[in-house]
C-alpha positions in Angstrom: 80.3 59.4 206.4 79.3 63.0 206.5 81.5 65.9 207.3 81.3 66.8 210.9 82.7 70.5 210.5 81.8 73.2 208.6 84.2 75.8 207.3 84.3 79.1 205.5 83.9 77.4 201.9 80.8 75.5 202.9 78.9 78.5 203.8 80.5 81.2 201.8 77.9 81.2 199.2 74.6 80.9 201.2 75.9 82.9 204.1 76.9 85.9 201.6 73.4 85.6 199.9 71.9 85.5 203.1 73.7 88.9 203.8 72.9 90.4 200.1 69.1 89.8 201.1 69.0 90.9 204.7 71.2 94.3 203.6 68.6 94.6 201.1 65.5 94.2 203.5 67.8 97.0 205.6 67.7 99.1 202.9 64.3 99.0 201.9 62.6 99.3 205.2 64.8 101.9 206.8 65.7 104.4 203.9 62.3 103.6 201.5 60.0 103.1 203.9 60.8 104.5 207.8 63.0 107.5 206.7 61.3 107.8 203.4 64.6 109.5 201.7 64.0 107.5 198.5 62.3 105.0 196.5 63.4 103.0 193.5 62.5 105.4 190.8 62.4 108.8 193.0 65.1 110.0 191.0 63.7 109.4 187.8 63.3 112.4 185.3 66.4 113.7 186.2 68.5 109.9 185.8 70.9 108.9 183.5 68.6 106.8 181.3 65.7 108.5 180.4 62.8 106.9 182.7 59.9 109.4 182.8 59.8 110.9 185.7 57.8 109.6 188.8 57.7 112.0 191.5 57.1 110.8 195.3 54.9 113.7 196.0 51.9 112.8 193.3 49.6 109.9 194.0 50.7 108.0 190.5 54.5 108.6 191.0 54.1 107.5 194.4 52.0 104.2 193.3 54.9 103.5 190.7 57.5 103.8 193.5 55.8 101.9 195.6 55.3 99.2 193.0 59.0 99.2 192.3 59.7 99.1 196.3 57.7 96.0 196.6 59.4 94.3 193.7 62.6 95.4 194.9 61.5 93.5 198.4 60.7 90.4 196.6 64.1 90.3 195.1 65.5 90.4 198.6 62.8 88.4 200.0 64.1 85.7 197.6 67.7 86.1 198.2 66.8 85.6 202.0 65.0 82.6 201.6 67.9 81.2 198.9 70.3 81.7 201.3 68.5 80.0 204.0 67.4 76.9 202.0 71.3 76.8 201.0 72.5 76.8 204.2 69.9 74.4 205.7 71.1 71.9 202.7 75.1 72.3 203.5 74.7 72.5 207.1 72.4 69.0 207.9 73.3 69.0 212.2 73.9 71.2 215.2 72.4 74.2 213.0 72.6 76.2 216.3 76.1 76.3 216.4 76.1 77.6 213.0 73.9 80.6 213.9 76.3 81.7 216.3 79.2 80.9 214.6 81.8 84.2 213.1 81.8 82.1 210.0 78.2 82.7 209.2 77.8 86.7 210.3 81.0 87.5 208.7 80.0 86.2 205.7 76.7 87.8 205.8 78.3 91.1 206.6 80.0 90.3 203.2 77.1 89.9 201.1 75.4 93.0 203.2 78.5 95.2 202.3 78.6 93.8 198.6 74.6 94.6 198.5 75.3 98.5 199.1 78.3 98.5 196.6 76.7 97.1 193.9 73.3 98.8 194.3 74.8 102.0 195.0 77.4 102.1 192.2 74.0 100.7 189.4 71.3 102.8 191.0 72.7 105.8 192.4 75.6 106.2 189.9 75.1 104.5 186.9 71.5 104.8 186.5 70.4 107.8 188.6 67.2 106.2 189.4 67.6 107.2 193.1 69.9 108.7 195.5 70.0 107.6 199.2 69.1 111.2 200.3 68.1 113.9 197.6 69.1 117.3 197.5 72.0 119.6 197.7 74.3 116.8 199.1 73.1 113.8 197.5 76.4 112.7 196.0 77.9 113.1 199.9 75.1 110.5 200.7 75.5 108.1 197.8 79.5 108.0 198.5 78.7 107.3 202.5 76.5 104.1 201.5 79.6 102.9 199.5 82.0 103.9 202.1 79.5 101.8 204.4 79.5 98.8 201.8 83.4 99.0 201.7 83.2 98.8 205.9 80.8 96.5 206.2 82.7 93.9 203.4 85.9 94.5 205.4 84.6 94.1 209.1 82.7 90.8 207.6 86.0 89.6 206.3 87.9 90.3 209.4 85.0 88.5 211.4 85.1 85.6 209.3 89.4 85.4 209.1 89.0 84.7 212.9 86.8 82.4 213.0 86.9 79.0 213.3 85.5 75.9 211.8 82.2 74.7 213.2 82.2 71.1 214.8 78.7 69.9 214.0 79.1 67.2 216.5 80.6 69.0 219.2 77.4 68.5 221.6 77.9 64.6 221.7 81.1 64.8 223.0 
């Protein structure tokens, strides 16, 4: 007989992957498109690995940055779809209860925070291919991005710790 409850271990991976994808979408949509603070390759030419410059104030530079922003969005979209598919496979009944669960959203916040931490360390600090907000205070913006990631992980961890298992048959009682 199938389990009637979902606990944190059941949804940890899918919810975290979902959070990574959603966090990537927020980054790409808000920082890349709406605020236009940076694009995937907006700091090339002064990066740490020697990629040729793709300045965003030229048509060819903006075309290359738009391409890489699009590829970034494809990866985040695949992460969201993967997280949803894994959740769908693991939760076969009463999915509505799961969507209201602190377990799901706690783990999703952990995933979003992990996205910020990994992307921030790799792209902003190690590779230097872009920064959160270029200019004289770019290091402060990059560190702030990492601190936001750490805060999201801590908040998600706290929410999921306070959550209870999800009874997928409760409405039948």
